[in-house]
Structures are given as structure tokens and as C-alpha cells.
N, C-alpha and C positions, 0 to 999 in steps of 0.2 A: 685274406677269405676263407674260411672251413669250409672244408669240402663237404658237398649234401648229400648224406646218405638215402641210399635206397634202400624202401623198407621193403620186407618179403608181402609178396601177391596171399592177402587171403584168398581164400577158395570159396567164404558165404559172399563176400562183398557185391558189390556190383561193379561194371568197368570200369564208371569215375572214378574210382580212385588206387590207381596203376598204383603212383608216389606219390607218396606223403610227405610233404614239404617240413622241415623244420617249422615251430610254431614258436613269435617271436611271446613272452607272457605278456596279457592283454593289459596294457595300461593303468595306473591307478586312476578313480576317479578324481581331481580337485574341488574340495567344496569349500565354497568364499563360505567366509560370517556376513551375512548384512548384518549391524548392531541396529537399522532402522528399516523395516519391511517396507515402510510404505514411503519411494523417496521423496516423495511428493509435501510430501505432512510435514516433513519442518528442516527447509533444505539454509536456515540460517542469512542468506542473501539478501539481494534489495530483487524485489520482481520489478521488474521491464515490460512496460509498452509504448514501444519504437514508434516514430513519425508516422510512419506507413496505418498505425490500428485504428481503425472509426469504430466506437463501442456508443447504438444505443439503450437504454438502459441504465440499470443501478448493480450497481462497481461495492464489493464487503472486500475490505481483507485484512489480517492483523497485525504485521510487522510494517514490513515499509515497504513503500511502492513508488514505483516513478512514471509519469505521462508522458510523453511525449508528439502522444496523438490526437485524434479531439473526439473526445466522452461527449456527449447529449444526455444527462440526466442526473442519479444525486450517485453520489462517492460519499460511509461512508466508514469508519471505519474507527477505530482506536489507537494504531499504529503513527507513521513517519510517514506522511504524504513528501513529492517532488515536484511539482509541473514543473515541467522540464521549458527549452526555449522555445524549442517548436509547437507547446502543445496549445488544444483550441478547448478549451470545457465549457459546458455550456447547460448549469445545474444547480443544485445546489450540495457547497459540501460542507461537512461535519467530522473534525479528529485532530485525531490528541497535537499535533503538529502538523505545521505544513510551510513550505519552500514555495515561494511560487517564482519562476523565469519567466512563464507563455505569458497568455492570454486568459484568464477566467472572468463567464459572466453570466454572475450567482452570487448566491448568497455564503460567505465563510463561517463556520464559528469554529472556537479551534478550544481546546481545551488547556494546552498551555502554550506554544507557541507560534506568532507567525510571521514569517520574515519577506519581505516584497523587496525584492531585486529589481538591478536600476534600469532595466528597459521589461519591466515588467507590464501589465495594464491590466488592474482591475476592477470593472464596472458593475459595484453593486457591497450588501453592507457585510459589516467585518464584526463580528464579538473575538475577542479575545485576554488571557491573563497577562501575554507580554505582546507588541508589535514594536515589529523594526519596520521602517520603510526608506532604503535605500534613493541619495539620488536618481534624479530619469524615475521614479519609477512611475507610472498613471495609476491613481487611486483614484473615480466616481463613486460616492456613494457617502456615507457615515459607516465613523465606527465605535466599538463600545469597548473599553478597556476593561476587561472584568477585576478582580482582587484575588482569581481562581478559584477562593475558595466558595461553598454550596453554603447559602444561606442555611438556618434550622428552620424558621418557622419563611411561610409565604409571603413576600409583600404585597402590598398592595402596589394597583401602576399605578398612582400615581403619588409624588413623594411629601412626606408632613414636615411644613419646616415647623417648630418649636421657636417659641420667644421667649423667655419668663418674665411676667412683670411689665411689658410694652403694652400703652392703649393699642387697642385696633383702631386704625386708620382708614378710612373708605377709600373706596379706588379714585384715576386719577383728580388730585386739588381741592377734594371735598376736604375741608378737617375739622375734625373733633375738637 
């Protein structure tokens, strides 16, 4: 350790400056560059609502969400939704893709793929382009597997049956 030298006393200075100490250079500040100024904006991972979370209200998300808690309300997204084993969802779900391991009481509308896993329970109607139901899954409701294509024009609620060159016959056994 080098010796500390004593500075000569300055007669104009106050009495508190008797001894001058050797000053260390001030540390250079470290600048950390964060390319994403908002850390909550785009973290790229899957968002999780754990089993101890209860929500009453609407949920909207963009990418991926795993719900393992209780939700009472509507869930809307263009992303991928996973309903965990401990989940209990009561409400309408509209999303791009869904995998159900837990309980859902409500209708599900999916743009692409719906998977009902072996121990899940779905009480409600289901509309999806692709549907997978594992053995052991409970599904109480009706399902509609769509073509996935959006029709160019709106169709009527009742389908139209066209049979060319066939005589019209009256219903319930009357013969023409």
C-alpha cells in the first residue's frame, strides 16, 4: 500500500480540510442497451395463469396463453390457448387454436385446431376446422367441423337440396 501524503494546509480553507486524502477515480457508469424498451411488450414466451388465479371478466391475448386457474367470462384471441388440467373455464372461448386438458363449460369456436385431451371435460358446443378427441375425453354438446374457408357470400340458414329432373313427391307416403 503506498503511503498517504499529507497536503500542506491552505490558510484560506476551513478547519475541516486538514488532511487531503488520495481520491480514487470515479467509476465509469455502465450503460446497458436494451433493444426492447418495453420488457412487457414482446417477450416471446407463453403467458401463464397459474392454478391459484381466479378471474371474472374478459381475457384477450395475442400469442400463447396457458390457463390453469378459474375463469368466468369470455376469452378472445388470434393466438394459441391451452386449458390446463386444473383449469375450470365458464364462458365462451373464441381463439385460433386450443388444447383442453381441464374443464370448460361454454361454447368454443376455433379458427384452426381443437384438441380435447383424455381427462378433459367440455360441456358446450364446438366449432373448429380440425378436431381431435382423445379416448377418455368427456364432450357433452354438438360439434361442427368447418372447412376452414370463409364463404364468399352469406348462405341461408337452411341448406338447399337440388335434385335435377326428379319429380316432386309429397311427404309422408303420398304418391305422385
